[in-house]
N, C-alpha and C positions, 0 to 999 in steps of 0.2 A: 878359648879363654886364656888370657895371659896368666902365668904363674903368679900368685899373690906375693907381695913383698913379705919377706920373712921378718918376724918379730920374735923377741925372746920374752918369756914370762918367768918370774920367780915362782916355782911351783911349791916351794917349801911351805907346808901347812896350808896351802891354798884350798885343798879339798875340805879340810876340817873347819876352816873359818871362812865363810863367804866374804869376799872382798871385792873392791871395785875392779881389780885386775881380773878376777874370775867371772864375776856376774855382770860386768858392764857398768854403765853409768846411769842406770834407770832404777836403782834400788828404791828410791822414794816413791816411784810410780807402780812398783810391782805388787800385784795382789796375790800372785802365786809364784813360788819358787819350786820348780820341778827338777828333781834329780832322777834322770832316766838312765838305767843301767842295763847293759847286756850281760847275760850269764857267762860263767867261766867256760874254759875250753872243755869240749867233750871228746870222747873217742871217735865219734862220727865226724866232728870237725877235723880232727887230725887225719882220719883215714879217708876223708872226702866222700862220705856217705850221706845221702839225703835223710834227714831225721824228721823235719817238719813237725807234724802232730802225732807221729807214731809213738805210742806209750812205751814201746820196747826199745826205742832209740834215745840217745841223748844223755848217757851217763857221764858225769864229770870225771875227767882224768885227775890224777894227783896234782898236776900242774894247774888244772882248772880250779881245784879247791884252794890251792895256794894263792892263785890270783884273787879269789874272793876274800881270803883272809887278809891279804895286803890292802885290798880296798876297804875292808871293814875297819882296819886300823886308821886309815886315812879319813874315814867318815864318822868315826865314833863320837866326835864332838858336834857334828852337824845336827841341828834340831829338825826333827820330823814330827808331823802330826798324824800321819797315816801312811800305810804301805799298801800299794796295789801290786799284785804279782800274777804272772801267768801260772796256771796250775800244772804245767809240765815240769817234770822232776828237775831238770837242769836249772830252771829258774827258781824253783822252790828251794833247792839246796843252796844255791847262790844267795838267795835272800836270807836263809837261816844263818849262814856263815856271816853275812853282813851285820846281823843283829846281835851276835854273841858278845862282842866287846863294847857295845854301845854304852855310853856314859849314863849314869843316873839309875834310879830304881823304878822308873815308870815304864809300863808296857805300852805297846802301840797297837791300835786297831789294824788288822790285816784283812785285806779283801782279795780273794782269788777270783779273777775275772777271765772267763773263757775267751773274751774278745781280745785278750792280750797274748793268746797262743800264737805260735809261729804259723806260717802258711800251711794249709792242708795240701799236701802233695799227692794225695790219692794213691794211685797204683805205683807211683814212683818212690814211695817210702821204702827205705832200705836199699835202694839202687845206688850205684856209683854216680858221681857227678858227671862222668863221661856219658853214661846212659841217659841221665837227666837232660844234659845239653843236646844230645842227639835227638831226644824227643821234641825239642823246641825248634829244630831246624825248619825254616819256612814259616814260622809264626812270630808275631810280635811278642818279645819276651815278657812284657808287662801284662799283656792280655791273655797269654797262654795259661791254660789250666789243664792239668792231667785229668784223666778219667777219675771221677769221684773226688776231685780236688777243687781248688780255687785258684784265682790269678793274683798277681801282686797288686793289681788295681783293686781287687776285692779286699785284700788285706788292708790297703790304705784306707778304703772306705769304712771298714768296720772299726779300725783303731781310732780313726778320726771321730766317728760317732761316739765311741767309748769315752774319749777325752772330753768331747763337748757335752755329752748327755749324761754321763755317769761320774767321771772323776772331778771335773771342775765344779759342777753344780753342788757337790757335797760340801763345798765351802772351806776345805782345809787349805791353809796357805802354804804349808811346807810339806811337799809330797815326794815320796820315794816310789818309783816304779821300776820293777825288775822284769825284764821281758827278753826280747830276741832281736837279732840283727835286722830282719825284714820288717818286723813290727815297729822297731824304733825308727827305721827309715821312713815308713809310712807316716808316722806321726811328725817327724821332722820335715818331710816334704810338704805336708799340709800347713805346718806352722810357718815355714819360710816362703811358701808359694812356689817351690820347685816342683817339677813333675816327678813322678815315681822313677822314671827312667833316669832323670838327672841325679836323683838321690843315690843311685847305684854307682855313680862315677867315683873315681879315686880321690885321694887326698888333694885338697885345694879346689876341687870341682864339685864333688858330691858329698855324701855323708857316710864315710867309712865307719864301721862299727867293729872294733877289735873286742876280743873277749874281755869282759869286765870293764869295758870302757864306760866313762861317765859322760852324760850330756847334761850340762848345766843350763837350765832354761828359766827365764823370767817372763811372766805373762802379766798383762794388765787385767783389770776386772772383767773385761769383755773376752778374755782369752786370746788376745793378740800378742804376738811375740815381741818382747822388748829387747832381749839380748839372748845370745846363745853361744856357748863354747861346747863343741861336740867332739866325740872320740878322744876324750882325755884319759890316757892310761898312764899318767905320770906316777901313779902309785906303784907301778911295777918296776920303776927304774932301780937298777942295781941287781935285779934278779932275772929280768926278761929284757933281751936286747932290743925288742921292738917297741918299748915304752915311748910314748909321745905325749906332749901336752895338748895335742889336738889342734883345733882350728876354730876361729871366731867368725861368726856371721855378721857382715855389714849390710843391714837391710836396705839402707838408702842407695847403696851402690850395687846391691845384689851380687855380692862376691864373698868368697871365703878368704880369710887371712890365716895362713899356716903359722902356728906358733912353735918356735923351736928351730933347730938347725935344719936346713933343707935336705940333708942326707939322712934325717931320721924318718925312714920310711916304715910304715906299719906292715906287720905280717898278717895278711888276710887268710884266716883259716875257715871261712864260711864259703858256701857256694855263691857264685855271682853269675847272673844271667848274661852278663856282658863279657865274660872271660875271666 
C-alpha cells in the first residue's frame, strides 16, 4: 500500500471544539459522535509484560497519569452525554483523570462494561512479550488463544457486539469510551471494514493506538462510519516527543491519510502480534 500523502492540520483547540477539520464533513448527518480513548501508559507497557485482563497488572506510571491529565485539559469543553469504560484499573484511572477538569456542574452517567476489557491472555498473563510471541509461533496471530484465554478475533467480535447491541442503542449522541489498544482496534476494524490483522499494521496502514490516543468517530443513525481520525495524541505535544495528530480514514478510497509531518512516528508501547 503506498504511503498516504501527508497533510497538516491545526491541532490547536481541535480536541476541545469539534470542527470540520477534526470530525470530517459529515457533521449534519452524524447521529453519534464517539470519542474512543486508550488508557495511559502502564508499567507493563513500559516493561513489555502481558497485562491483558490480569487484575494485578496494568498500573499507570506517573507518565501515564500525566498523559491522561493532558488529554483531560484538551477534552474539558467537549460535550459528552455518557461514559463507557472498561472496568480494568488502567482504564478506570484514566477515565477518572479525564473527568476531573470537565467544564460545568453536571455529572455524567458512567457504565463499566466487561465487554470493553482487553484481551484475556489466559496463562500468558504476566509473561514477557518475548514469551508471548514465542507461544504464537506456528499459529495465526489473530486466531491464536492461550490456554484459558481468547483470540483477537474473539475480542473484535465481543466489542463489535457491545457497540451494536449496548452502546449505540442507548441513544446517547455524544459518547466517551475509555478502553484498550486491542479493544479499540477491534472496534475500528469493524467500523472501517478492515480485518483485525490489518488493524494491527503501523501508521498509514493500520490503526495504531498510542497511550491516551483519541479516536474521533462520527456514525450515522444506523451505526455506519461517516468519518474517523484515529490515534490522535496531539494533546501530548510539548511534553512527549511521540505526539502525533494521527490519521484520517478515507472510506471511498479505503486508505489512511497520515496527518502531520512524515517523520512524526509514534512510539508503540503495547504488544503487537506482528512485531
